[in-house]
N, C-alpha and C positions, 0 to 999 in steps of 0.2 A: 750091473751096467752103470756107469757113472752118470749122475744127474747134472748135466751141463746145460746151462741156460746161456744163450747168445743174447747179449745186451748191447745196447747202443746209447750213445748221447750226442748232442750236438752243441758246439760252441760256435756262435754266429756273430757276425758283424751287422750293425743296424743298416737297414736299406733306406730308411726315410720315411716309410708309411706301414700302416699296419697290414694292409692287403699284401703287399709284396713280401713283408716279412713271414706272414702266414704261408704264403706259396712256396717261400724259400724252405721253410721246414717241412711242408708236404713233400717237396722234392727229396729232401734228405731222408725223410722217413720211408718214402718208396724205395730209395737206394738201400737203406738199412734192411728193408724187408727183402729185397733182391738178394742181399748177402746172407739172408737166413736169420736175421735178428727177431727176437720174440718180444722184446721189450726195449722201449726207447724213452729217454727224458730230454727236456729242453731246459734253457737257462732261465733264471729269475725274470719274471714278467717278460716272457720271450717275444711277445707280439708288439712290444713298444720299446722306446728308448729308455735307458735308465734315467728318467726325469728327476729322480730324487737328488740329482746334483744341484737343483734349485728348488726354491719354495714359491711356487706360482700356482694360483687356482686353476689356471687353464689346463693343467695337467690331470685334473679330475676327469677330463674327457676320455682318458684311456680305460677308465673302469667300466666293467659290465658285469652282469649276473652270472652266477655259477650255480648250476649247470646249464642254465637256459639261454645264456648270452651266445652271441654268433660264434666266438672262437671255440668254445667247448663243444658246441653243437657240430662244427665243422671237424673237430678232432675225434668226436665220436664217430663220424662217417669215415674218417681216415682210419681209424682203428678196425672198423668192419671191413674196409677195403683191404688192408694189409695184414690182419690178423695179428696184430701187435698190441701188447699193452703200452699206453701212452701216459706219460706224467706231464701235465700241462700247466705250467705256472703262469698266472695271470693276476691283474689288478682287479679284485673282486668289488663290486657294488652290491651290498646286502640289502640296503634300503637307504633313503636319504640320510645323509651324515654318517653312515656306517660302512667304512671302507676297510678291506683287508688284502694282505700280501698272501696270495693263496695259490695252491697247487691242486688241480683236480685230477684224480686217477681214474683212467677209463680201461676197461677190460679189453681182451683181444676180440671179443664180440660186439664191441661198441657200447656195452652197457656202463653207465656212470656208477662208480663204486663209492664215491665220496670225495672229500676234500681235506686238505690240511692247511691250517692258517698259521703263519709265522708268529711265533711267540715273542721273540726278542727283537725290539724295534730300535735300531740306532738313531742318534741325533747328533751327528759330528760333521764337520766340514765335508762337503761333497756326498754326504749320505744322510740327508735331511728327511729320514723316513717318518718319524713321529708327525710331521706336518700332514702327511697322507694316510697313514695306517693306524688302525686300533690294534692292539695286541691280540694274538690268536687265542680262542676260546673253545676250541673243539678237542683239546687234549693232544694225544699222540697216537692217532689211529694207525693201524697196520692193515693193509688191504689184502684179502685172499684173492690173488689174480690167478690168470692162467698159467704164469710162470712160478708162482710161489707167493710168499709173503713179503710185501713190498711196502715201505714206509718213506715219508718224506720229512726233511729237515732243510730249512731255507736259509742260506747265506749267513747272516750274522747269529743265527742259531748255532752254528758250528762251534762257536767259542764257549758254549755252555754244556758241560758233560751230562747234565741231568736228563736232557731230552734224548741224547744218544742212548742212554741206559734204558729209559723208559720204552723206546722203540724196541730194544733188545728184550726187555721183559714182555712186551707184548707180541714177541714171536717174529720179529723182522729178520728176513734172510738178505734182503737187499734194501739199501736206503739211498735215494737220489737226493743229492744236496745242490740243488739249483742256486747259483750265486751271481754276484756282480761285484767283483773286488778288483781294486786297481793296484798298479805296479808301484812298489815303494811302500804301500800301506800295510800289506799282508803277504808279501811274496814268500818271506820266510816261514811263516805259519801255514801257508797253503799246502806245503808238501810235509807238514809235520802233524796238523791237528787231525785230519781225516784218517791218515794211516793209524795214529794212536787211537782214534775212536774205534776203528775197525778191529784193532787188537783187544781194546778193553771190552768190547761188546760182542766180539767174535761173529762178525757178519761182513758182507760186502758192502762197499760205498761207492757210488758213482758221483765224483766231485765235478761240477760243471761251472765254468766261468765264462763270462762274455769275453770278447776280444775286440781290440780297436778303440779308438776315440769316437765319441758321439757329440751331437751339437749343443748340448746342454751344459757342458762343464769341461774341466781338464783331466777328468779321470782317464787313465790308460788302462783299459781292461786287458789283462795279460794272458787270458786263456789258460793253457797248460792243464786243460781237463784230463781226468783219468779215472780209472777204476782201481780200486785197491781191494785186496783179499783180506780174510781174517787173521792172516799172519802179519798184516801191515806191509805187504809186499805189492807193488804196482803190477797190475795185470797188463802186460805190454808196455809200449813206450807212452810217455805223456804227449798229449796234443801240443801243437805249436803255440808259441807265446805271442804270435803276431797275426797268424792266418786262421780263417774259418776252417772248421774241420769237422767231419762225422767220425766218431770212433766207435768201432765194433769189437767186442771182446768176448771170448767164451769164459764163462764163470762156472767153476766146478762146485756146485752147491753141496757135494759130499764133504768138501773141506770144512764146512761149518760144524757138522758133528764131529769131525775128526779133531778139530782144534778144541772144541768144547769138552771133549773127553780127556785131551791132553792136558789143557791148562786149567780147566775146571773152575773158571772165574765165577760162574753163576752158582756152583755149589758153595763156594767160600765167601759169598757175600754176607754182610752182617746188618741187614736192615734194622734189627733190633737195636743197633749201636748208632744209627744215623739221624736220630731225631733232631739234633741241632742244624742239620742241613737245610730244613725247611722253616726254621724260625726267622722271622723278619730281622 
């Protein structure tokens, strides 16, 4: 019998406040569960605007502890209610002066499994993230969830193949890539990089992008979120480039082993020859 996981993602427009943004995602998650979804992921810092379009100290107010802050606590309750695994990207406050771009992973029974912290932090026009975030320091965890092995890679991380590979080496079957990327800057790369990473590492990827314009800048987030399989093929249609959308797709995890036997990329790796890749 095929090992099929029904997975979901949400690309959302900003509502104007955290409370309504969370409630919007709660409604989407409940609908996904009604459709039979077993796992769902949200966009980068899903409960806030993409404030990194500016560099202003007022935006530190969006940060909260993980896992004991109000948003992750609420999502743990939602996971218990819906029986879904939930990937929850937020602005994390570890302690005074220590801030991270983080995603918590919650199992289907509401238990907190751990978190991933974004490694690669951009500092370019409209994406002033070094002003807010320290680079991630928790490695490349893969979480043993009710649906299988789930990893996370956040937005700008996707341009760096090393993390994709480490997630594969750590056993990932599905990697969520919550993002906030704007029209014109990366549209060409958006439908190229994640399918290529899915092929190179032979797992499923959920690529999530925000959608619409927000109050802190001119970035036009273009949505077009999708699931891609280990052959690099989109699973169903891409989401809208203008409208909010809940995407639910069936992922045949048996395809992972089939592709790994066919292409054998892990067998033919040459880590003994890669020393130069980690030299400064």
